[in-house]
C-alpha positions in Angstrom: 34.8 38.3 24.9 33.2 39.9 21.9 31.1 38.0 19.2 34.0 38.1 16.7 36.3 36.5 19.3 33.8 33.8 20.1 33.3 33.1 16.4 37.0 33.0 15.7 37.5 30.6 18.6 34.8 28.3 17.3 36.1 28.5 13.8 39.6 27.6 15.1 38.4 24.6 17.0 36.3 23.3 14.1 39.1 23.8 11.5 41.6 22.2 13.8 39.3 19.1 14.3 38.8 18.8 10.6 42.5 18.9 9.9 43.3 16.4 12.6 40.6 14.1 11.5 41.9 14.2 7.9 45.4 13.4 9.2 44.1 10.5 11.3 42.4 8.9 8.3 45.4 9.6 6.0 43.2 11.8 3.8 45.8 14.5 3.9 49.6 14.3 4.0 51.5 15.9 6.8 53.3 18.2 4.3 50.0 19.6 3.1 48.5 19.8 6.6 51.2 22.2 7.8 50.0 24.9 5.5 46.4 24.3 6.6 47.3 24.4 10.3 48.5 28.0 9.8 44.9 29.1 9.4 43.6 28.0 12.8 46.8 29.4 14.4 46.1 32.7 12.8 42.4 32.5 13.9 43.5 31.8 17.4 45.9 34.7 17.5 43.2 37.0 16.2 40.8 35.7 18.9 43.4 36.2 21.7 44.8 39.5 20.5 42.1 41.5 18.6 43.2 45.0 19.6 46.4 45.2 17.4 44.5 43.7 14.5 41.6 46.1 15.0 44.0 49.0 15.0 45.6 47.7 11.8 42.2 47.2 10.2 41.2 50.7 10.9 44.5 52.1 9.8 44.1 50.3 6.4 40.6 51.7 6.1 38.4 48.8 7.0 35.2 49.8 8.9 35.0 46.5 10.9 37.5 43.9 12.0 35.4 41.1 10.4 35.8 42.7 6.9 39.6 42.7 7.4 39.6 39.1 8.7 37.6 38.0 5.7 40.0 39.7 3.3 43.0 38.2 5.0 41.4 34.7 5.1 40.5 34.9 1.4 44.0 36.1 0.6 45.5 33.1 2.5 43.2 30.7 0.8 44.2 32.1 -2.6 47.9 31.7 -1.8 47.2 28.1 -0.6 45.2 27.4 -3.7 48.0 28.7 -5.9 50.5 26.6 -4.0 48.4 23.5 -4.5 48.0 24.3 -8.2 51.7 24.3 -8.5 51.9 21.0 -6.8 49.3 19.4 -9.0 51.1 20.8 -12.2 54.4 19.3 -11.0 52.7 15.9 -10.3 51.0 16.0 -13.8 54.5 16.5 -15.4 55.9 13.6 -13.3 53.0 11.3 -14.3 53.4 12.2 -18.0 57.1 11.4 -17.7 56.4 8.1 -15.9 53.9 7.1 -18.5 56.4 7.8 -21.3 59.1 5.8 -19.5 56.7 2.9 -19.0 55.7 2.9 -22.6 59.3 2.8 -23.7 60.0 -0.1 -21.3 57.0 -2.0 -22.6 58.1 -1.5 -26.2 61.6 -2.7 -25.4 60.1 -5.8 -23.6 58.0 -6.6 -26.7 61.0 -6.2 -28.9 63.1 -8.5 -26.7 60.4 -11.2 -26.7 60.5 -11.3 -30.5 
């Protein structure tokens, strides 16, 4: 087993433990954890089957497998960050709508009391 495989295995185990701990303490929803669980699965596949990935990395022009892995990991994190940004934006719109509806209801209640 090479150094990169050992590092990927350790990273996979640590990331999996962090995700499971967050789920156990209800810090993260199951819906959000599914996308985060893809990362340790990908790490595990890279650690188990490095040869096809090494060939792909060299074919794409990367000198070392670790550079390719960092690029793929950063790309996945950017996609995940964008996805979470979309979720936050949608929630902000929902909160704004709820605040407006609540304000209208309070105004009606005050009107009815008079």
